[in-house]
Every structure is written in structure tokens, then in C-alpha cells.
N, C-alpha and C positions, 0 to 999 in steps of 0.2 A: 611590510609584511612579507614574509618570506614564502613563495610559492613552491619551493623545492618538496617534491613528496618525501615524506619520512620513509625510512627502511621499512618500520612496521607495515605501513599503508601499502608500499610498493610489494611487500611479500603476500599481504593479505589478498590484494588483488589477483597476484598471480595464482595463489592456492585455490581461491574461490573459482577462478576462470578455469583452472585445470580441472576441477572435479565437475564443472557445470559442461564443459567441452565434450566429455566422455558421452554426454546424453545429446546435446545438439538441436538445433531448431527442428529437426524431423520429429524428435521425440516429443517436443512441445506441441508441435503442429498435430500430430495423431491424437494427443492427449486433449487438446482444445477442441477439435472436431467432435469427438466422443464425450466432451464434458466431463472428463475424467480427470481427477486431481493427479498431480505430478508427484505421486508419494514417495517413489523411489529417489528422485532428485532430493527431495525435502530430508528424505532419512541419510542419503549420503553426505549431506551439508550437515546435518545435525550431529551425525556421527563424529565429524571433525571440530564440532564447538562454533560452527558459523551461524546457525539459527539464533544462537542467544548471545551472540558476540557482545550486546549491549547490555546483559543482565550481570548482577554482581557475581564475582568468583566465588562468594561464600555459598551461593545456591548453585554452582556449576556452570554459571555463565563466563564468559570471556573478560568481564572486567572493564570493558571497553565503554564507548559512548554512542551516540546517535550518529556521529562521524563515520565510525567504523559499519554500523549497521547499514548506513547510506551506502558504503562501499559494497558491501555484501549484495544488497539489493541491486545496485547498478551492474554490477560484474556478472550475476547471473543473467539479466536481461540482456547485457552485451553479448553473451553467447547463444542468444536467441531463445533463452528460456526464462522469461519474466516470472515471478513468484509473487502474485497479487496478495496471497495470504500473509507475506511478512508485514505489510501495512497494517493488518488489525491484529495479528497474535504477538509479534515480537515488538512492534511500534507502539500501538496502543495498550493492549492487555499488559504486555511485560513492563512497559514503562509506568503504567498506573499503580500495578501490584508492587514494583518497586519502590515507588514514592509514597503510596498510601495504605499498602497493605500491612498486616499485622504481622508479628513474628510467625504466628502460627500459619497465616495464609501465605506467606511467602514460603515457608518450609514446604506448605502442602503443594503449591503450583509451580513456583518458578523452576525448580529443578527440571521438570518435565518440559517447561517451556524452553529451558536453556539448551536441552539436549534434542528437541524436535519430537519426543516421544508424545507430548502434550500440543494440543492446539486449542487456543481460546480465542473465539471470534467476538466481534463487538456488535451490540445491538442497540442503536439509538433512533435510526431513522423510522417514521411512522407515516402511514397514508396521508394523514390530515395536517401533519406537522411539517415534514421535509426539512428544511434547512433551519426552520424556527425552533429552535430547541426548547423556547418557554412555553410551546403549545403541546408538549410531550402529554399524552393522556394515559398511557400505561402506568397503573397505579400498584404500589405495593404498601398492603395495610398490615397493622399487627394481628396477630391472632395467637394469644398465649405467648410461646417463646419463639413463633415463627413469624415471618411474613408471608402473606398471599398475594400473590402476582397475578394481575389481569391486565388483559389489552393485548395489543399486537405490534409486532414490527415487521417493516417492510424492506425488501431489497437486502437482506442479510446474506453477506457472502461466505461460502465455506463452512457452513454449520453441519453439513452432512458428515463432514470428516473432523469435527472438532468434538472434543470431549466435553468442552465447557463454554458458557457465553457469558461476557460481560455485559450486563443488561443495565441500562439506565431508566429508572422508574420514579414516578413522582409519589413522595411520602408524604406531602403536605401540599397545600395550595400554591405555596411558593417556593417548595422545597424539592430538589430531585436527589436521588440517592444511587449508588452503583452496587450491583449484586453479582455475584458469581454463581451461574445457575448450570445444573448439569443438562446437558443436550437431550437426555433420555428421560428427563423429569416426568413423573405422572402429571398430565394436564397439558404439557407441552406438545403442539401439533405443528407440523411443517407442512408447506403447500409451495411445491416448486414453481417458481416463476419461468415460464418459456421465455427466454432470449433470443434475439438472432445473433447477438455477437458471440463468436466462437473463442470461448476462454475456457481453461480447465475448472474453474471455480463457478460452481452454481449459485444461484441466487434463489432465496426462499422468502416467503411470508411465514412470519413465526406467531403462532397464537398462544397466549397465555390464559388457559382456563382454570382458575384457582390452582394454580402452581404453588405448593408449600415449598418456602425457602427457609433454611434455618438462620437464626440470627447471627450465627458465625459467618455468614456469606456474606454480610454487608461490608463493604470496602470503606475503611475510615468512619466517620461519623455521619450519622444520618443528617440529611439535608446539604450536605457538603458536594453533591454530585456534581453540580455546575462547575466549580473550580476543579475537581478531579477531571472531568471530560475534557477541559480545555489544556489540561496539562499533556493529556494525550493525543489532541488533534494535531498539535504542531508536529510530532513525530511522524503522524500519519501523512501530513503534507509533504515532509522532507523525504520520507521513503518513497512515496508516491512521485516526487520529482526525480527521485534518483532512478526509480524504475524506468521512467520516461527517457531519462538521459540514455541508460543503458539501451533502450530500444532504438532510440536514434543512433546510437554509435554502431549497432549492430546492422541494421538496414542501409546505413551509408556505407558501412564497410563492403556489404554484399553488392550494393548499387556501383561502387566504384570499381570494384572488381570486374562486374560484368562490362562497366564501360571501357575497361582498359582490354578487354579480349573480343568483344562483340564487334566484328567490322561490317561495314556496309560501304559499298562503293570503294573499297580498297583501303579503308581507313578506320581505326577504332571509332566507336560512336562518341568516346569521352573526348576526341578531339573538338568536336563541335561545342561551342560556347552554350548553345540552347541546352545541352545534357549538362556540361560540366558547370557552368554557373548556378543551376539549380541545386546541385549537389554541394557546392561551396556555401552557398547562402544557408543551407541547411545545417551544415557543419559549423559554421559561425553560431548561428542560434542555439545549437546543442551545448556548445562550449561556454556560451554566455550564461544558458541556464545552469550549467554546471558550478560556476563560480558563485552564482546565486545560493544555490544548494549547500554548497560547501561553508557559505557565510551562514546559512541559517542553522545548519548543523552544530557550527563552532558556537554560536550564540547559545543555542540549548544547551549544549554540554557545559557551558560556564555558568550557567543558571542566570542568564541575562535574557530581557525580553526578546522573544524570537517570533512572535505572532505576525508582525509585517513581513520579515524576511521568509518565514516559511510559507506565507500565502503567495509571496511574489514569486518564490522558487517553484512552486507548483504551477502557478499560471504559466512562466516562461517555459518551463520544462515541457509540459502539456502542449502547449502551442508549437514548441519546438519539434517534440516527438511526431505530431501528427503532419507537420510539413516535411518531415525527413522521410516518413513513410510513403507519402504521397509521391515525393520526388523519386524514391527508389522505385515505385511500382510504374511511374512513367516512364524511368530510365528502362525498366525491363520491356516496356512496351506490354503488347497482349500476354507476354510470358509474366508478366508481373502478377496475375490473377491465377496462375498456375500454384496447384497444391505442393508440387516439389520445390517451388521457390519459397513458400512459406511465409508471404508478405501479408497476406490479408487477414489473419488471425490477429497479427502484430497491429495492423491499421484498426481493427474493431477495438483493441485494448487501449490504443492511443486516444481514439475517439471517445471511448467510454471515460478515460480519465481526465478528459477536457470538461467532462461534466461532473464527476466524482472523485474522491469524496466530497468536494466542493465544487460548485460550478464557477467557471470563469466570471460570470456576472456578479456572484457574490464577492469574489476577491477583488473586482473593479470597485464594488461598492465600499468593501472594507478600506481599500487604499484611498479612496476619494474622502471618506469620512475621517479616519485615524491619521493618514499621512498629509493629505492636502487641507483638513479642517474644513471640508465641504459639508453643507447640511445634510443630514442623514436622509436618503430618499425611499427607505422602506419603513 
């Protein structure tokens, strides 16, 4: 296997980093504290074609793959500006529409997703279902030529800055289906969920009270939603891993720079192994996670089974990012919680990604059952 980065990937990393660096971590921290979406950065990246780098060229996208979207996700985070919305808009919604959408649906929504002018979030989680997709109770029933949507979704990220929602609903006792729903549709109601984690993307409970959805908003075939969902979840895990890797890179660069210049008792604190070993260990873990993420993206882009690799990548990257941020805060001492340093919002994000979009425990269950062939534990 050749690990030499291609010139295309090198150029992509440099271009994304150059755009994001103009904003910087202070921009991200300010928006995170205000729970205000980083729309200026999103627009700047979209204008250059990076938001939809994984979408087909025929619809205005970059014609690349998940590997390239992971690079965009990683490099924005590596400049201190992680874009959580890439995980649901470009990775899930974009990938699902590309694979299963009709020609009309692709023409309607993919160009906006490609240039960043459109955002489409994903609604699957429910209060009483959680990770168990089979227990989803939100229903879509036929009414003439339309569907009527009833139910609720929980912890839906970024819906307040999105024009549409890709909703998973039950259309039969055993079948799920996917629908594109306008975020301002009559009967749709948003309730903000107050969270202590400081990130730009707000979280909502979404209520569907007899929301009328035209039949042409059904993605693919009725009842085929379970398969469609899992095509989108692997890209979500890979981009989530990439975001964690970028966060790890950023905080370790910041901590190493501080450890080289901060002197106590006449020598830089980085001289001491109590500081340097913690940062070195975190760097190794971030690099290992990056290799697993690259493998998962490659398998997905080749049309090969990628579930195991994507889950492992997300697990490894979330663990690595959280350890890296913790080491960076410790290296800065009391200054590590300063707003000016900007590490605490990144710690909150890394901690969140250890839980979502799939918890570390469910990943361990997946590996135990599918890789080690152990009895199912849940």
C-alpha cells in the first residue's frame, strides 16, 4: 500500500486550511459561546466547492468521494473550526440523495447541497428509540397523494439553519422510509434543547403534527429506509472521525507550541517528560485513528463493506481527540480554561462525539458481535 499523499489531496488540504485559517479558533469560540452557526465559514468553503466535494459533478459537486469530504472535515477542524454540520448535510443527506434519490430529487436539492447554499439535516433519533432504529414510532401514512407525518425526533442538530430535513419514519409495521421535509412545513414545531456543551450547532426536539409531505418527497422505494439509512451512517461515522482527528491535531499543535515557549525555573515546560510524554502519546493515538479513518473512507468509496472500519475509526478518533484535548488543557495549566485559548469548546465537542452519533459502547457491541463473532449482548 502506498501511503504517499496524492498531489490532489495535498492541494485540497492546503486550500481548505488556507480558507479556514482566515477565521481561526477565536471565530469558532465566539460562535460556540453564542450557539451561533459559523455561516460565514460555511459560505466561504461552499463558494470554493468544498462543502459538496463528495457530490456528483453533474449536480455542481466536486465529483470526489468520502475520502475527500473527510479531508475537508479534518482540515477545518485542524484550524480550530470544526464543522459538525458536515456530518449530516454533506455526509448523510448528500450521500443518501446521490445513491437513492430520483433524477428530479437530485436536480432539486443536490446543487444547493454542493455549493453550501442548501443545508439538509438528518432526523432519526427519538426519545424512546435512541440507538434502536427498529423502535422508531414516527409514522408516515398515505392521505390521497400525500403522506401525513406524525411523531417526534430528538437531538436534531442544526435544523434552525437548514432548509430541509431528511426524516426517517415508519410506513408499515416492519418498514421504514425516508422523506425530505421542509423545515418550515405547517405542523412542524421546534423546541430548543438547552445543552451545556458550547458548540455553534443548536439541538432541537422536532414535533410533526400532521405534517403533509408530497409523495415526490419519498426517497427511493417505500419501506426501503433501513437500507438507505445505513448507507448514510458510514459516511457520518467517517466524517465524525475526521472531525475528531482535526481537533486532535489542532489542540496538540497549540499545546506543543505553548510547551516550547512557556518557561518555568529557567527551562521550557516541554523539557519535562511529564508534559512531553502526554502530548506524544496523544499524537500517536491521533495518527493511528487517522489511518483507520482513511481505510474506512477508502472502503466506502470502493463500494466495499465499510461498517466495521467506519465504526472502529469513529471509536478510535473520538477517544484520541478527547485525550488530546485533555492533555492540551493540562499542558496549559490554569490558562487551559481561558476563553482566549479556546480549548474548552473543543473539549465539549470531543466529549460529545464520544457519545454521538453512536456511542462507544454500541461500537464495542458491534465489534464484539460482528468481528469477534461473540453472542449478541443487547
